Each structure stands twice: as C-alpha cells, then as structure tokens.
C-alpha positions in Angstrom: 55.5 84.7 126.3 57.0 81.3 127.4 56.8 80.3 131.2 60.8 80.7 131.3 60.7 84.0 129.8 57.9 85.3 132.1 59.7 83.9 135.0 63.0 85.6 134.1 61.3 88.8 133.3 59.4 88.9 136.5 62.7 88.5 138.4 64.4 91.2 136.5 61.5 93.6 137.1 61.9 92.9 140.7 65.9 93.6 140.5 66.6 90.0 141.4 68.8 87.2 139.6 67.6 83.9 138.4 68.7 80.9 140.2 68.9 77.8 137.8 70.1 74.5 139.6 70.8 71.5 137.8 70.5 67.9 138.8 70.5 64.5 136.8 67.2 62.6 136.5 67.6 59.2 138.2 70.5 60.2 140.5 71.2 59.1 143.2 68.0 57.1 142.9 64.8 57.3 140.5 62.5 57.6 143.4 64.4 60.7 144.5 64.1 62.7 141.5 60.7 64.2 142.0 61.4 64.9 145.7 64.5 66.6 144.8 62.7 68.8 142.2 60.6 69.8 144.9 63.3 70.4 147.3 65.1 72.7 144.6 61.9 74.9 144.3 61.7 75.1 148.0 65.4 76.1 148.2 64.7 79.0 145.8 65.0 77.7 142.2 63.5 79.9 139.7 64.0 77.5 136.6 65.2 73.9 136.8 67.6 72.1 134.5 66.9 68.4 134.5 69.6 66.4 132.9 68.9 63.3 130.8 71.3 60.6 131.6 73.8 60.0 128.6 76.7 57.6 128.3 79.1 59.9 126.6 78.4 63.3 128.2 81.2 65.4 126.5 80.6 68.6 128.1 80.3 67.2 131.7 83.0 66.7 134.0 83.5 63.6 136.3 81.0 64.7 138.9 78.0 64.9 136.3 79.5 61.9 134.6 79.2 59.7 137.8 75.7 61.0 138.1 74.8 60.0 134.6 76.3 56.5 135.2 74.5 56.1 138.4 71.1 56.9 136.7 71.9 54.7 133.6 72.6 51.8 135.8 69.1 52.1 137.3 67.8 52.1 133.6 66.7 55.7 133.8 66.4 57.0 129.9 64.3 59.8 128.1 60.9 57.9 128.8 61.7 57.6 132.4 62.6 61.5 132.6 59.4 62.4 131.0 57.5 60.4 133.6 59.3 62.1 136.3 58.5 65.6 135.1 54.7 64.4 134.8 54.9 63.4 138.3 56.4 66.8 139.4 53.5 68.5 137.6 51.1 66.9 139.5 51.8 69.3 142.3 53.9 72.1 140.6 52.7 73.4 137.4 54.5 76.7 137.6 58.3 76.0 137.8 59.8 76.0 134.6 61.6 72.9 133.7 64.3 72.5 131.1 65.8 69.4 129.9 69.4 69.3 129.3 71.0 66.7 127.5 72.7 65.4 124.4 71.2 64.7 120.7 71.3 60.9 120.4 68.1 60.3 122.4 66.2 62.8 120.6 67.4 61.7 117.1 66.3 58.3 118.3 62.8 59.4 119.4 62.4 61.8 116.6 61.6 65.6 116.5 57.7 65.4 116.5 57.4 62.5 118.9 60.0 64.4 121.2 58.2 67.5 121.1 54.8 66.0 121.8 56.4 64.2 124.8 57.5 67.5 126.0 54.1 69.0 125.6 52.5 66.3 127.4 54.9 66.3 130.4 54.9 70.0 130.4 58.6 70.5 129.5 59.2 74.2 129.3 62.8 74.3 127.6 65.2 72.1 125.9 69.1 72.5 126.1 71.0 70.0 123.9 74.4 70.4 124.4 75.7 69.0 121.0 73.3 70.6 118.9 74.8 73.8 117.5 72.0 76.3 116.3 72.5 75.7 112.6 71.8 72.2 113.0 68.7 72.7 115.1 66.4 74.7 112.9 64.0 72.0 112.6 64.0 70.9 116.0 63.8 74.5 117.3 61.1 75.2 115.0 59.0 72.3 116.3 59.5 73.3 119.9 58.8 76.8 119.4 55.5 75.8 117.6 54.6 74.4 121.0 55.8 77.5 123.3 58.9 75.2 124.2 62.1 77.2 124.4 65.3 76.0 122.6 68.2 77.0 124.7 71.8 77.2 123.3 75.2 77.5 124.8 77.8 80.3 124.2 81.5 80.0 125.3 84.4 82.5 125.9 85.5 81.5 122.3 82.1 82.4 120.6 82.4 84.8 117.9 80.0 87.7 117.2 78.6 85.7 114.4 77.9 82.8 116.6 76.4 85.1 119.3 74.1 86.4 116.6 73.0 83.2 115.5 72.3 81.9 118.9 70.3 84.9 119.7 68.1 84.4 116.5 67.7 80.7 117.1 67.2 80.4 120.7 64.8 81.6 123.2 64.1 81.5 127.0 67.7 82.4 128.0 71.2 81.9 126.7 73.5 79.6 128.7 76.9 81.1 128.7 79.6 78.7 129.6 81.9 80.7 131.9 85.3 78.7 131.1 87.0 76.8 128.5 86.4 73.3 129.7 84.0 70.9 131.5 81.4 71.4 134.1 82.9 71.3 137.6 86.4 72.1 136.2 88.6 75.0 136.9 88.2 78.4 138.8 85.7 80.7 137.4 87.2 84.0 136.2 84.9 86.7 137.5 86.4 89.5 135.7 86.4 87.6 132.7 82.8 86.7 132.8 82.0 90.4 133.6 83.6 91.6 130.6 82.0 88.9 128.2 78.6 89.0 129.3 77.7 92.6 128.4 79.1 92.0 124.9 76.4 89.2 124.4 73.6 91.1 126.1 74.1 93.9 123.5 73.4 91.5 120.7 70.0 90.0 122.3 67.2 90.8 124.4 67.2 87.0 126.0 68.5 86.8 129.6 72.0 85.4 130.1 72.6 82.8 132.5 76.1 81.8 133.4 77.3 78.3 134.4 80.4 76.2 134.9 82.5 77.0 137.9 80.0 78.5 140.3 80.4 76.5 143.4 79.1 78.7 146.4 77.3 81.9 147.5 80.2 84.1 146.9 80.6 83.0 143.3 77.1 82.9 142.6 76.6 86.6 144.0 79.7 87.6 142.0 78.4 86.2 138.7 74.8 87.3 139.4 76.3 91.2 139.4 76.8 90.9 135.7 74.5 87.9 134.7 70.6 87.5 134.6 70.8 84.2 136.3 73.3 81.7 137.6 73.4 78.1 136.8 74.8 75.6 139.4 75.0 71.8 139.0 78.2 69.9 139.8 78.3 71.4 143.4 74.8 70.3 143.9 75.7 66.6 142.9 78.8 66.8 145.2 76.5 67.6 148.0 74.5 64.4 147.5 77.5 62.3 147.2 78.8 63.5 150.5 75.7 63.0 152.5 74.1 59.8 150.7 70.8 59.1 149.4 69.1 59.2 152.7 70.0 62.8 153.3 70.2 63.9 149.6 66.9 65.9 149.7 67.3 67.9 152.6 71.0 68.7 151.9 70.1 70.0 148.5 67.3 72.2 149.7 69.8 73.5 152.4 72.4 74.1 150.1 70.4 75.9 147.5 68.7 78.2 150.2 72.3 79.4 151.1 72.9 80.3 147.1 69.5 82.1 147.0 70.2 84.0 150.1 73.7 85.1 148.6 71.9 86.1 145.5 69.4 88.3 146.9 71.7 89.9 149.5 
C-alpha cells in the first residue's frame, strides 16, 4: 500500500476526511516553499499537492497562474521542485507529497529519469493535468513500479467509460473537478457534487478527493460530507497574496487550521 493510500485509509477508519492543500513551488519566494509545506502540515494537511510552475497552466485560473508566473520569474522549475521536496524530507518523511503539473517538463526530462528523481526526492504521487489515462500507460507503469501513485482527474462531464478507465489506471486517489471551468472560478454546486461523487465511488475503491471552488470551512465541510477528501488551492494562494511574503507562512497555517476544524466538526 502506498503512503497516500495508507494515509487516506487510516482517515476513513477514523471516520475523518482528508485535507489536501495545494501551493505552487517557489511562490511567493523559493526560500518559503519548505517552510510553507511544514506550515500546511501543522495546519492539518493529510496530503500536500505541490504545483510545478508552468508557463501555460490550462486548467488553472488567474490566481494560480499568477503564482506560477512569480515562481518562474525566480527560475523555479522541475529541478528546483525536487530539491525543495528533498529538503522537506529531511524533517518530514511521513506527509505524502503529490507533484501537480503539466506534461511538458516530464516529457522533456523523460519518464525514467523523472520517476527516478521522484524516488530520490521521496515524492509519493504525480498528477499531470494534461495526461489523459489512455496516453499515460507507460508513465503510470513507471511510477507504480516505484510505489508512486499516478493520479487522474475526473470532471462533471466524464462518461462512465472514462470513470472506469481512470479507476483502472490511477491509484492513490481520484481528483474530481467539481465544476466545468478553471481553478478558483465559479461557485461550487454542493448538490451536484453530492449526486456525482457516489456514482464515481460505485466504480472504484479509490478515495475521491474533490477540488475547484472550495474556499472556506463551510464549503469544505459540505463537500467532505460526500467526498473522501477535499482539495483547496486558489484560496490558500490568495491568503498569501493578501498578507505578503513576510506573513505568508503564519497566514497559511492559520487558514488551513480553520479548514481542518470545519472538516472535523
């Protein structure tokens, strides 16, 4: 059992929901990424999605786009992201880390080299937004051979056939996109998510995490009532933008603790 699967199974046994925060590596400053990762853990994160900065993040709204632009302006790429995870692992070997990003950097590096770099840095999962499962067989096999979970997205428009394909190729958890659009956009339809998630759960034993549109404790709790985990990203980055780099670490910890409290209530 992978580290991600073990963590989420343990939460389920306790009757608790997973909290999966997202930040972009290198934002607001490269030196803050590792302290931010630790702050997320202190705030109650069960799994952390660490965004790999990319110049054309097609699924991301303006908030995460700005985060990627700030990180890229400071020369943060895939190599630097691995270095950050390696540093984090010097003091935290337990919290699962998922790299979330796009295909181009992986294609440039090559599947085998990328997988070995994940092993060396102790990365636990990889979510590549623009790799559909039918085009990810080779990479998914490479990752699974090293006990790294390939994680895939499902959307409100996903067909039963696509759900089955993702359930077959993926591991760790399934990321369900709660709305038709980009991150940080729109208002999440709780009723629609509550109707859709059980349909996915009927076709897989994988936990289902729901993201896009979760902005506060109330929406996190409502989503947690039907999902196995909630994913929150844009709102965290907005918190950092509001307070500035000097206060980013403390603000993120405080904000995430509020979400954790709501989920556990």
